[in-house]
N, C-alpha and C positions, 0 to 999 in steps of 0.2 A: 584858202581851202578850209573847209570845215572838217576837222579831224574825224568826227564821228560819222560823217557822210563821205566816206573815202572816195566814192564815185562821183561826187558833185563836181560839175564843170566849174572852172574859175569864173566864167562870165555869167553865172546864174543870177537871176533877179531875186532880191530879198525884200519882202514886205513885212513891216512890223505893225501889228495891231496895237495901237497906243493905249487903248482902254483895257484895264485888267479883266481877265476872264476867270470863270470857275475852273480851278485846277483839278477838279475831280473828273473832268472830261478827258477821254482818251482820243485816239486819232480819229475815230468816226465822229465824235462830237465836235472836235476842232474843225474837221473837214466841213461839217454842216454849218459851223459859224462862218467859215470862209465863204461858203456859197450863199447863205441866207442873210448874213449881216454885212459882210464886206463886199458882197455881190461880185465875187471873183470865182474862178474855177480852181478848186483845190487839186485838180489833176493836170495842171498846166506846166508843171516843172518849176514853179516858183517856190522858194522857201518861205513859208509863213511862220512868223515868230510871234509868240504870245507871252504876256507877262501875268504874274499873279498880283494880288493886292500887296503881298510882301515883296519887296524889291529884290530879294535874294533868289527868286525862282524864275525859270524860263522853260518854255516848251516850244518845240518847232515841229512842223510837219512838212514833208517834201515828197512829191511823186517823182520817182526816178525812171519811169517808163515801164517798170515791171511790178512795182508795188509802192505802197505808202510807208514812208519812214516816220517814226516818232522819236524825238530826242528830248530828254528832260534833264535839267541840271539845277542843282541847288548849291549856292556858294556856302562854304563853311564859315567864312567871315566876310562881313561887309555886304554890299549889295551891288546889283548891276546898275549901270548908269543909263536909266531909261529916259526917253523923251517925255515931255510933260503929258499928263493924262488928258485925253480928249477923244472924241469919237473919230473914227477913221483910221487910215494907215499912213505910214511913211516908208520911204524906200531907203535902204542901206546898201552899200557896196559889200561884196563878200569880205573885203579886208576890214570894213567897219564891223561887220557881224562877228568876225573872228576876234576882234578887240573886245566887243561886248561880251562874248562868251568867256573871255579870259578875265572878266571883271574890270577891264580897263575902260577909260573914257573914249568911246567910239568917235566922239566929235573931234578928237585930236588927230584922227587918221585922215590925211589929205590925199586926194587923187593926184597922182603925178601926171605931168604932161606926157602925152604919147610921143614916143620917139619914132623918127622916120627910119624906114629900112635903108641900109646903105645902098648907094647907087654904084653900079659897075663903072669902072674907068677904062678908057680905051688905051 
């Protein structure tokens, strides 16, 4: 769960724009980037993550069904562990996003095998 997005469902899709963007952009400018450059719908309920040229900054936008959220964070020390810079997007799990936002290496977060629901016994 993303702490700043308290209402975010745990199964939300997360897409990271791997190329740095102009961090003077607000939520409207980032939503336009999602639509025009990533060719995605910024109002689909997907969390879109953006990086600055400096590795210590992140911005995210998310439509929760009632409005558009904007979250920005700058690390005091160190930098975020970003994927290599290229055009396009990559998908993260909500757990990987939480690790990224904490300044941890999101690549070390592994998806666990799904457990089966217990079966009733007679």
